[in-house]
C-alpha positions, 0 to 999 in steps of 0.5 A: 898514366901520364903526368901533367909534363907529359901530356904539355909536351905531347902532341894535339893528335896524339892525344887526341888519338890515345884517348878520344874521350879528351875531344869533348874538352877540346870541343868545349873550349872551341878549339879547331884541333879536331882535323887540324893540319898542325895537329901533328904539330902542335903539343898540347903546351902551344895550345894556350900559345895559340888560343889567348883564351886557354889558360895552360894549368886549368886547360891541362887539368881538364884534359887529365879529368877526362883521360882518367875519367875514362880509365876509371871505366 
């Protein structure tokens, strides 16, 4: 299990690789993270700064839900 604080500090690429089910959340928000050359350097926390329509806390909560749903199966 990963805390919100840990998730915020992880790179987008690491999160997508470790928990591929988050790709649906990323896609639903119309983010260009998949295939982005900066995904290895951009942290989840940076996403809210880069995309004005993304609010950090709800986005992290959605990612956590996706992560936890997979671990229950």
